[in-house]
C-alpha positions as CSV (number, residue, x, y, z in Angstrom):
1,X,-16.1,-80.3,-49.1
2,X,-19.9,-80.1,-49.4
3,X,-21.4,-76.8,-50.4
4,X,-24.9,-75.7,-49.5
5,X,-26.2,-72.8,-51.6
6,X,-29.6,-71.2,-50.7
7,X,-31.3,-68.9,-53.2
8,X,-33.6,-66.2,-51.9
9,X,-35.6,-63.5,-53.6
10,X,-39.1,-62.5,-54.6
11,X,-41.4,-64.7,-56.7
12,X,-40.5,-65.0,-60.4
13,X,-37.0,-63.4,-60.0
14,X,-35.1,-66.3,-61.6
15,X,-34.2,-68.5,-58.6
16,X,-35.0,-71.8,-60.4
17,X,-33.3,-70.7,-63.6
18,X,-30.2,-69.7,-61.7
19,X,-30.2,-73.0,-59.8
20,X,-30.5,-75.0,-63.0
21,X,-27.5,-73.1,-64.6
22,X,-25.4,-73.5,-61.4
23,X,-26.2,-77.2,-61.5
24,X,-25.1,-77.6,-65.1
25,X,-21.8,-75.7,-64.3
26,X,-21.0,-77.9,-61.3
27,X,-21.9,-81.1,-63.1
28,X,-19.5,-80.1,-65.9
29,X,-16.8,-80.2,-63.2
30,X,-17.8,-83.7,-62.3
31,X,-19.6,-82.7,-59.1
32,X,-22.9,-84.2,-58.0
33,X,-25.7,-81.7,-57.4
34,X,-29.0,-82.0,-55.6
35,X,-31.7,-79.4,-55.9
36,X,-34.3,-78.9,-53.1
37,X,-37.1,-76.5,-52.5
38,X,-39.2,-76.0,-49.4
39,X,-42.4,-75.8,-51.4
40,X,-42.2,-79.1,-53.3
41,X,-44.2,-81.2,-50.8
42,X,-46.8,-78.5,-50.5
43,X,-47.2,-78.5,-54.3
44,X,-47.5,-82.3,-54.5
45,X,-50.2,-82.3,-51.8
46,X,-52.1,-79.4,-53.5
47,X,-52.0,-81.0,-57.0
48,X,-53.4,-84.2,-55.5
49,X,-56.2,-82.3,-53.7
50,X,-57.1,-80.5,-56.8
51,X,-56.6,-83.5,-59.1
52,X,-54.3,-81.6,-61.4
53,X,-50.7,-82.3,-62.7
54,X,-47.7,-80.6,-61.3
55,X,-47.3,-78.8,-64.7
56,X,-50.8,-77.5,-64.4
57,X,-50.2,-76.3,-60.9
58,X,-47.1,-74.4,-62.0
59,X,-49.0,-72.9,-64.9
60,X,-51.8,-71.7,-62.7
61,X,-49.4,-70.5,-60.0
62,X,-47.7,-68.2,-62.4
63,X,-50.8,-66.5,-63.6
64,X,-53.9,-65.1,-62.0
65,X,-56.2,-67.9,-63.1
66,X,-59.1,-68.3,-60.7
67,X,-59.8,-71.9,-59.5
68,X,-62.9,-73.1,-57.6
69,X,-61.8,-74.1,-54.1
70,X,-64.5,-75.1,-51.6
71,X,-67.1,-72.3,-51.6
72,X,-64.6,-69.8,-53.0
73,X,-62.7,-69.0,-56.2
74,X,-59.0,-68.3,-55.5
75,X,-55.7,-68.0,-57.4
76,X,-53.3,-70.9,-57.1
77,X,-51.0,-68.9,-54.9
78,X,-53.8,-68.3,-52.4
79,X,-54.8,-72.0,-52.5
80,X,-51.2,-73.0,-51.8
81,X,-51.1,-70.5,-48.9
82,X,-54.3,-71.9,-47.4
83,X,-53.2,-75.5,-47.6
84,X,-49.8,-74.6,-46.2
85,X,-51.5,-72.9,-43.2
86,X,-53.7,-75.9,-42.6
87,X,-50.7,-78.3,-42.6
88,X,-48.7,-75.9,-40.3
89,X,-51.6,-75.6,-37.9
90,X,-51.9,-79.4,-37.7
91,X,-48.2,-80.4,-37.7
92,X,-46.4,-77.2,-36.6
93,X,-44.8,-74.3,-38.4
94,X,-41.7,-76.2,-39.3
95,X,-43.5,-79.1,-41.1
96,X,-42.3,-78.4,-44.6
97,X,-38.9,-77.2,-43.4
98,X,-38.4,-80.5,-41.5
99,X,-39.3,-82.5,-44.6
100,X,-36.6,-80.7,-46.6
101,X,-34.1,-81.0,-43.7
102,X,-34.5,-84.7,-43.6
103,X,-34.2,-85.1,-47.4
104,X,-31.0,-83.0,-47.5
105,X,-29.4,-85.1,-44.7
106,X,-30.2,-88.2,-46.7
107,X,-28.3,-87.2,-49.9
108,X,-24.6,-87.4,-50.5
109,X,-24.3,-84.8,-53.2
110,X,-21.2,-82.5,-53.4
111,X,-23.5,-79.5,-53.9
112,X,-26.9,-78.8,-52.4
113,X,-28.9,-76.0,-54.0
114,X,-32.1,-74.8,-52.2
115,X,-34.2,-72.7,-54.6
116,X,-36.7,-71.0,-52.5
117,X,-35.4,-69.7,-49.2
118,X,-38.2,-67.3,-48.1
119,X,-38.7,-67.5,-44.4
120,X,-36.4,-66.8,-41.4
121,X,-37.5,-70.2,-39.9
122,X,-36.0,-71.9,-43.0
123,X,-32.8,-69.9,-42.7
124,X,-32.5,-70.8,-39.0
125,X,-33.1,-74.5,-39.8
126,X,-30.3,-74.4,-42.4
127,X,-28.0,-72.6,-40.1
128,X,-28.7,-75.1,-37.3
129,X,-28.5,-78.3,-39.4
130,X,-25.4,-77.2,-41.3
131,X,-23.5,-75.4,-38.5
132,X,-20.2,-77.0,-39.3
133,X,-20.7,-76.1,-43.0
134,X,-21.4,-72.5,-42.0
135,X,-18.2,-72.4,-40.0
136,X,-16.1,-73.5,-42.9
137,X,-17.7,-70.9,-45.2
138,X,-19.2,-73.4,-47.6
139,X,-22.8,-72.3,-47.0
140,X,-23.8,-69.3,-49.1
141,X,-27.1,-67.4,-49.3
142,X,-27.6,-65.7,-52.6
143,X,-30.2,-63.0,-53.0
144,X,-31.6,-63.0,-56.5
145,X,-33.0,-59.8,-58.0
146,X,-34.4,-59.2,-61.4
147,X,-35.5,-55.9,-63.0
148,X,-38.7,-57.4,-64.4
149,X,-42.4,-56.6,-64.0
150,X,-43.2,-60.1,-62.9
151,X,-40.6,-60.1,-60.1
152,X,-42.5,-58.5,-57.2
153,X,-43.0,-59.1,-53.6
154,X,-46.0,-61.4,-52.8
155,X,-47.5,-62.7,-49.6
156,X,-45.1,-65.6,-49.6
157,X,-42.2,-63.2,-49.9
158,X,-42.9,-61.1,-46.7
159,X,-39.7,-62.3,-44.9
160,X,-37.3,-62.3,-47.9
161,X,-35.9,-58.9,-47.1
162,X,-35.0,-60.0,-43.5
163,X,-32.9,-63.0,-44.7
164,X,-29.1,-62.3,-44.4
165,X,-27.3,-63.0,-47.7
166,X,-23.7,-63.3,-48.8
167,X,-24.0,-62.5,-52.5
168,X,-26.4,-60.2,-54.4
169,X,-27.0,-61.4,-57.9
170,X,-29.1,-59.9,-60.7
171,X,-30.8,-62.8,-62.4
172,X,-29.6,-63.4,-65.9
173,X,-30.2,-66.1,-68.5
174,X,-26.6,-65.5,-69.7
175,X,-24.4,-68.4,-68.7
176,X,-21.3,-66.1,-68.4
177,X,-23.0,-64.1,-65.7
178,X,-23.8,-67.3,-63.7
179,X,-20.2,-68.5,-64.2
180,X,-19.1,-65.2,-62.5
181,X,-21.6,-65.9,-59.7
182,X,-20.2,-69.5,-59.3
183,X,-16.7,-68.0,-58.9
184,X,-18.0,-65.9,-55.9
185,X,-19.5,-69.0,-54.2
């Protein structure tokens, strides 16, 4: 049976690290795993607009580096937010959510891991698109927390606290902790 696992939590709380470790654990069992995130298309578009690599975008996103953008100087997170708002105003609020939904429906992996569930609209889309999966209990939302100074609520995290979750997990880079999490899924 296909599992869909959505990770939610504030920025820099270990969602990607947890997803990578879960992927490794499932692949060790012979399962196929696909990782998705709602922000990937936005990041690709932004990198092309700014003429930077994806690695540079990630580096700038995780610091307070100021970047010239039009007549302003903004952080990468603010630039991402601006570009997202432009695309949503042109194509609808569900633009990036629909891209991910289509991509998920096109893969045949045993396990789908979504690394950045931050908005109720994303949660609602997942619930709608995977209704039969929800009914069978193989859809889980995991709230990731991390006692770390970089893990804090940002503008993009304003709806995280409203998203229902099944499991609360304190992020850890210890594989044994992630194995215990996997057992709960």
